[in-house]
FIRONU-554584 format. One line per 5 residues: for each residue x, y, z of N, C-alpha, C. Coordinates in steps of 0.1 Angstrom, whole numbers, plus 5000, padded with zeros to 4 digits. Layout:
N
X/Y/Z/X/Y/Z/X/Y/Z  ...
//
This chain:
222
4999/4953/4808/4995/4960/4821/4982/4968/4818  4974/4965/4828/4960/4973/4828/4960/4984/4837  4957/4996/4833/4955/5006/4841/4942/5013/4841  4935/5013/4831/4923/5021/4828/4912/5017/4838  4905/5027/4843/4892/5024/4850/4883/5036/4845
4870/5031/4845/4859/5040/4841/4858/5051/4851  4858/5064/4845/4858/5075/4854/4845/5083/4853  4835/5077/4848/4822/5085/4847/4814/5082/4859  4805/5091/4863/4796/5089/4874/4804/5085/4886  4815/5090/4889/4822/5087/4902/4818/5096/4913
4819/5090/4926/4816/5098/4937/4831/5100/4945  4830/5107/4957/4840/5111/4965/4850/5099/4966  4843/5088/4974/4851/5077/4977/4858/5070/4965  4851/5070/4954/4856/5063/4943/4869/5072/4937  4868/5084/4938/4878/5092/4933/4890/5091/4942
4888/5092/4955/4898/5089/4965/4905/5076/4962  4897/5065/4959/4903/5052/4956/4911/5051/4944  4906/5059/4932/4914/5060/4920/4927/5067/4922  4926/5078/4929/4939/5087/4931/4948/5079/4941  4943/5071/4950/4952/5063/4959/4959/5053/4950
4952/5046/4941/4959/5036/4933/4969/5043/4924  4966/5054/4918/4975/5060/4909/4989/5065/4917  4986/5068/4929/4998/5072/4937/5006/5060/4940  5000/5050/4944/5008/5037/4949/5014/5030/4936  5008/5031/4924/5012/5025/4913/5021/5034/4905
5023/5047/4909/5034/5056/4903/5030/5062/4892  5017/5063/4888/5010/5071/4877/5013/5085/4882  5010/5088/4895/5012/5102/4900/5024/5101/4909  5034/5109/4906/5048/5110/4913/5049/5117/4926  5058/5114/4934/5061/5123/4944/5063/5137/4940
5059/5147/4946/5059/5162/4944/5050/5166/4931  5043/5157/4926/5034/5161/4915/5020/5167/4920  5019/5179/4914/5006/5187/4918/4993/5180/4914  4983/5181/4924/4970/5176/4921/4962/5190/4920  4959/5194/4908/4953/5206/4904/4938/5205/4905
4931/5214/4912/4917/5213/4914/4909/5213/4901  4913/5222/4892/4907/5224/4879/4909/5211/4871  4921/5205/4871/4922/5193/4864/4914/5180/4869  4913/5180/4882/4903/5170/4888/4889/5172/4885  4885/5185/4886/4871/5189/4882/4868/5184/4868
4876/5186/4859/4874/5183/4844/4874/5167/4842  4883/5161/4849/4886/5147/4847/4875/5139/4854  4868/5142/4865/4859/5133/4873/4845/5140/4872  4844/5152/4867/4830/5158/4867/4823/5160/4880  4832/5164/4890/4827/5167/4904/4826/5183/4906
4819/5185/4916/4818/5200/4920/4831/5203/4928  4835/5216/4927/4847/5220/4935/4848/5216/4949  4836/5217/4956/4837/5214/4970/4839/5199/4972  4835/5191/4964/4837/5177/4965/4852/5174/4962  4857/5179/4951/4873/5178/4949/4881/5183/4959
4876/5193/4967/4885/5198/4979/4884/5188/4990  4871/5182/4991/4870/5171/5002/4879/5159/4997  4880/5155/4985/4889/5145/4980/4904/5147/4985  4908/5161/4984/4923/5164/4987/4924/5163/5002  4914/5167/5009/4915/5166/5024/4917/5152/5029
4908/5144/5022/4909/5129/5026/4921/5123/5022  4927/5127/5010/4941/5122/5006/4952/5127/5016  4950/5139/5021/4960/5145/5030/4959/5137/5044  4946/5134/5048/4946/5127/5060/4952/5113/5059  4951/5107/5046/4957/5095/5045/4972/5094/5045
4977/5106/5044/4992/5107/5043/4998/5107/5028  4988/5108/5019/4992/5105/5005/4995/5120/4998  4990/5130/5004/4991/5144/4997/4995/5153/5009  5003/5163/5005/5007/5174/5013/5003/5187/5007  5000/5198/5015/4996/5210/5009/5008/5221/5012
5011/5228/5003/5022/5238/5005/5016/5252/5001  5020/5261/5008/5014/5276/5006/5019/5280/4993  5009/5285/4986/5012/5291/4972/5014/5281/4960  5013/5268/4966/5015/5258/4955/5003/5249/4954  4998/5245/4965/4986/5237/4966/4988/5222/4970
4981/5213/4964/4983/5199/4970/4992/5191/4961  5002/5184/4967/5011/5176/4960/5013/5162/4966  5015/5152/4957/5018/5139/4961/5029/5140/4971  5026/5133/4983/5038/5133/4994/5051/5127/4989  5061/5134/4992/5075/5131/4989/5082/5129/5002
5091/5120/5002/5099/5117/5015/5114/5118/5012  5121/5123/5023/5136/5121/5022/5139/5107/5026  5152/5103/5023/5157/5090/5027/5154/5088/5041  5158/5098/5050/5157/5096/5064/5142/5093/5069  5134/5101/5062/5118/5098/5065/5114/5085/5062
5119/5080/5051/5115/5065/5047/5121/5056/5056  5134/5058/5061/5140/5049/5070/5131/5048/5083  5127/5060/5088/5119/5062/5100/5106/5055/5098  5099/5058/5088/5086/5052/5085/5087/5037/5085  5096/5031/5078/5097/5018/5077/5101/5011/5090
5110/5017/5097/5113/5012/5112/5101/5011/5119  5090/5020/5119/5079/5019/5127/5070/5008/5121  5069/5008/5107/5061/4997/5101/5066/4983/5105  5080/4981/5105/5085/4969/5110/5082/4965/5123  5082/4975/5132/5079/4972/5146/5064/4968/5148
5055/4976/5142/5041/4973/5143/5038/4960/5137  5041/4957/5124/5038/4945/5118/5044/4932/5123  5057/4934/5127/5061/4920/5133/5056/4918/5147  5053/4928/5155/5047/4927/5167/5033/4921/5165  5027/4925/5156/5012/4921/5153/5012/4906/5150
5020/4901/5141/5019/4887/5139/5025/4879/5152  5033/4884/5160/5036/4878/5172/5024/4876/5181  5013/4883/5180/5001/4882/5188/4992/4871/5183  4995/4866/5172/4986/4857/5167/4985/4843/5174  4973/4839/5179/4972/4826/5186/4971/4814/5176
4979/4804/5180/4979/4791/5172/4971/4780/5179  4964/4772/5172/4964/4770/5157/4954/4780/5151  4958/4787/5141/4949/4795/5133/4937/4787/5128  4925/4792/5128/4913/4785/5123/4915/4781/5108  4910/4770/5104/4911/4765/5090/4904/4776/5081
4893/4782/5086/4886/4791/5079/4895/4803/5075  4903/4807/5085/4912/4819/5083/4922/4816/5073  4927/4804/5073/4938/4801/5063/4931/4798/5049  4918/4794/5049/4911/4793/5036/4910/4807/5030  4906/4817/5038/4904/4830/5033/4917/4836/5028
4927/4835/5036/4941/4839/5030/4946/4832/5017  4942/4820/5017/4946/4811/5006/4938/4817/4993  4925/4819/4995/4917/4824/4984/4921/4838/4979  4925/4845/4989/4929/4860/4986/4942/4859/4978  4952/4850/4982/4964/4849/4976/4963/4844/4961
4953/4836/4960/4950/4830/4946/4946/4840/4937  4938/4850/4942/4934/4861/4935/4946/4871/4931  4954/4873/4942/4966/4880/4939/4975/4874/4928  4975/4862/4929/4983/4855/4918/4977/4857/4904  4965/4857/4903/4958/4859/4891/4961/4874/4886
4960/4883/4895/4962/4897/4892/4976/4900/4886  4985/4893/4894/5000/4896/4891/5002/4890/4877  4997/4878/4874/5000/4870/4863/4993/4876/4850  4983/4883/4852/4976/4890/4841/4980/4903/4839  4988/4908/4848/4994/4922/4846/4983/4933/4851
4973/4929/4859/4963/4938/4864/4969/4945/4877  4975/4956/4876/4982/4962/4887/4972/4967/4897  4961/4974/4893/4951/4977/4902/4946/4966/4911  4943/4955/4903/4937/4943/4911/4949/4938/4919  4961/4938/4916/4972/4931/4925/4973/4939/4936
4972/4954/4935/4973/4962/4946/4962/4960/4956  4950/4958/4952/4939/4956/4961/4939/4943/4967  4943/4932/4960/4944/4919/4966/4954/4918/4976  4965/4925/4973/4976/4925/4984/4972/4932/4996  4965/4943/4995/4959/4950/5006/4950/4940/5015
4942/4935/5008/4932/4926/5015/4940/4913/5021  4950/4909/5015/4959/4898/5020/4964/4901/5035  4969/4914/5034/4976/4919/5047/4965/4922/5057  4954/4927/5054/4943/4930/5063/4938/4917/5070  4936/4907/5062/4933/4893/5067/4945/4888/5076
4956/4891/5072/4968/4885/5081/4969/4892/5094  4969/4906/5094/4970/4912/5106/4957/4912/5115  4946/4910/5109/4934/4907/5117/4934/4896/5125  4943/4887/5123/4944/4874/5131/4949/4877/5145  4955/4889/5146/4960/4893/5159/4949/4897/5169
4937/4899/5165/4925/4904/5172/4928/4915/5181  4936/4925/5175/4939/4936/5182/4936/4949/5172  4923/4954/5171/4920/4963/5161/4928/4976/5161  4932/4980/5173/4939/4993/5174/4953/4992/5167  4959/4981/5170/4971/4979/5164/4970/4977/5147
4959/4971/5143/4957/4968/5129/4954/4982/5123  4947/4990/5129/4944/5004/5124/4957/5012/5123  4966/5010/5132/4980/5018/5131/4987/5013/5119  4986/5000/5117/4994/4994/5106/4989/4999/5092  4976/5000/5093/4970/5005/5080/4973/5020/5077
4973/5027/5088/4977/5042/5086/4992/5044/5081  5000/5035/5087/5014/5037/5083/5016/5030/5068  5009/5020/5065/5009/5015/5052/5005/5024/5041  4994/5032/5046/4989/5043/5036/4999/5054/5034  5005/5057/5044/5016/5067/5043/5028/5063/5034
5030/5052/5033/5041/5046/5025/5037/5043/5010  5025/5047/5006/5022/5045/4993/5029/5050/4981  5033/5062/4984/5044/5068/4973/5057/5062/4973  5060/5057/4984/5074/5049/4986/5073/5035/4978  5060/5029/4979/5060/5016/4974/5058/5015/4959
5057/5026/4953/5053/5026/4939/5064/5019/4930  5077/5020/4934/5088/5015/4926/5088/4999/4927  5082/4995/4936/5081/4979/4937/5069/4973/4932  5058/4981/4931/5045/4974/4926/5043/4975/4912  5050/4980/4905/5050/4981/4890/5062/4973/4883
5070/4966/4892/5081/4958/4886/5078/4943/4887  5079/4936/4875/5075/4923/4875/5082/4914/4886  5094/4915/4885/5102/4906/4895/5099/4910/4909  5095/4922/4913/5092/4926/4927/5078/4920/4929  5069/4922/4921/5056/4916/4922/5057/4900/4925
5064/4894/4916/5066/4879/4918/5072/4876/4932  5081/4883/4936/5088/4881/4950/5077/4883/4961  5069/4892/4959/5059/4895/4970/5049/4884/4969  5046/4880/4957/5037/4868/4956/5041/4855/4962  5055/4852/4960/5060/4840/4965/5060/4842/4981
5064/4854/4987/5066/4857/5001/5050/4855/5007  5040/4858/5002/5027/4856/5008/5025/4842/5010  5028/4832/5000/5027/4819/5002/5036/4813/5013  5047/4820/5015/5056/4814/5026/5050/4820/5041  5043/4831/5040/5036/4835/5051/5025/4826/5055
5017/4821/5045/5006/4811/5048/5013/4799/5053  5024/4794/5048/5031/4782/5053/5035/4784/5068  5040/4794/5071/5044/4798/5084/5033/4797/5094  5021/4802/5090/5009/4801/5098/5005/4788/5100  5005/4779/5089/5001/4765/5090/5011/4758/5099
5023/4761/5099/5034/4754/5107/5034/4761/5122  5027/4771/5124/5026/4777/5137/5041/4782/5141  5047/4788/5133/5061/4792/5135/5061/4808/5136  5059/4812/5148/5059/4826/5151/5071/4835/5146  5083/4829/5148/5095/4836/5146/5098/4838/5131
5094/4826/5123/5095/4826/5110/5085/4836/5103  5073/4837/5109/5063/4846/5105/5068/4860/5105  5074/4864/5117/5077/4877/5120/5090/4881/5111  5099/4871/5109/5110/4874/5100/5106/4876/5086  5096/4868/5081/5090/4871/5067/5083/4885/5066
5076/4888/5076/5069/4901/5074/5079/4912/5075  5089/4911/5082/5100/4922/5084/5108/4922/5069  5110/4910/5065/5117/4909/5051/5109/4915/5039  5095/4913/5041/5087/4917/5031/5086/4932/5028  5089/4940/5039/5091/4955/5038/5103/4960/5030
5112/4953/5030/5127/4958/5027/5127/4962/5012  5122/4955/5002/5123/4959/4988/5118/4973/4985  5107/4977/4990/5100/4990/4986/5109/5001/4993  5113/4998/5006/5121/5008/5012/5134/5010/5006  5141/4999/5003/5155/5000/4997/5154/5005/4982
5145/5003/4975/5144/5008/4962/5141/5023/4962  5133/5028/4970/5130/5042/4971/5142/5050/4975  5149/5044/4986/5161/5052/4991/5172/5051/4981  5174/5041/4973/5184/5040/4963/5181/5051/4951  5168/5051/4947/5164/5061/4938/5166/5076/4943
5163/5078/4956/5164/5091/4962/5179/5096/4960  5188/5087/4964/5203/5090/4965/5207/5093/4950  5202/5084/4940/5206/5087/4926/5201/5100/4922  5189/5104/4925/5183/5117/4921/5190/5128/4928  5193/5128/4940/5198/5140/4948/5214/5139/4948
5220/5129/4946/5236/5127/4948/5239/5127/4961  5230/5125/4971/5234/5126/4985/5237/5112/4991
//
């Protein structure tokens, strides 16, 4: 597995990107503190830039601030995860139902090329690359709806689920399952099968939701 990334000469956007990846890949855990002094030392940024980074991560739903504690990686209860994923399912399944068929071959080609990259990242154990290729795949897919407002809402809720998804994005069999499901999604687009496409998108969300909720119950005994 490959985790390392060069952290020299980074700017605000790069630090946000690195910390986003570390949250979604489980290097930073729910309720883990993000200490300003640690980030100053690690990235060599000025304090006001580090604070901007934390504000941006909070805006993305990845971090929460608590009085007398500071910034922490966002943690969810089982009920909050159920609610979040219910909304994600509504948004994403409705989005693919808006796709007009036939999809242009150029769009199929773009999805196929992105999925081949995702395959390579999964097979080589490059978790950061697999995460980014996965995001790009879904951006292309949902963009076919031609509804940018809906696509933006999907992106917002997907970002809020980053800390939930970590349990699925670092496990080999879960990555392999996601990889296979992407190819099934492409096949459903080629077959112009709206209901199959919606079913696949709904099912695609379930592993990360169920894994997080199971771990929550084991941890809390509730």
